[in-house]
C-alpha positions as a printed Julia matrix, in Angstrom:
64×3 Matrix{Float64}:
 -47.7   11.81  104.31
 -48.13  10.02  100.92
 -44.63   8.72   99.11
 -44.23   8.54   95.61
 -41.06   7.19   94.26
 -40.14   7.32   90.69
 -36.36   6.54   88.72
 -37.28   9.56   86.52
 -35.85  12.1    88.74
 -32.11  12.14   87.9
 -30.94  15.83   89.08
 -31.26  19.12   90.35
 -33.29  20.44   87.17
 -35.74  17.47   87.68
 -36.2   18.58   91.25
 -36.89  22.03   90.27
 -39.38  21.36   87.89
 -41.21  19.18   90.55
 -41.11  21.95   92.81
 -42.05  24.63   90.82
 -45.24  22.77   89.44
 -46.5   21.42   93.16
 -45.75  24.66   94.93
 -47.84  26.69   91.75
 -50.87  23.8    92.57
 -50.59  24.41   96.33
 -49.23  21.19   97.57
 -47.78  20.83  100.61
 -44.3   18.55   99.93
 -40.94  17.28   99.58
 -38.66  16.14   97.17
 -35.66  13.9    97.6
 -33.14  13.52   94.91
 -31.05  10.61   96.22
 -34.26   8.48   97.19
 -35.97   9.5    94.27
 -39.2   10.35   95.95
 -41.83  13.09   96.4
 -43.7   12.69   99.65
 -46.6   14.84   99.88
 -49.92  15.74  102.25
 -52.74  14.51  100.2
 -55.02  11.82  100.03
 -57.7   10.92   97.65
 -58.74  13.42   94.84
 -55.74  15.54   95.78
 -53.26  12.5    95.38
 -54.72  11.99   92.11
 -54.4   15.17   91.02
 -50.53  15.35   92.22
 -50.08  11.79   90.62
 -51.54  13.97   87.02
 -49.15  16.97   87.17
 -45.85  14.82   87.91
 -47.14  12.39   84.92
 -47.69  15.57   82.73
 -44.01  16.5    83.71
 -42.62  13.1    82.45
 -42.1   11.48   85.75
 -44.08   8.23   86.22
 -44.71   8.1    89.86
 -45.62   4.77   92.19
 -46.94   5.02   95.61
 -44.75   3.37   98.16
């Protein structure tokens, strides 16, 4: 599991936007509002695609 963190996840609406976008793209993931993280089963090109999707939504993600 790869964990991405951002300070840009502020509320349930953020979680909903992330969930909708990653589900639509077929990712296996979990979003944690309290920890401000997205945990993904993705590596390499898939991970890059997930980061791009999240950044397009306005979330600056960093791997932890």
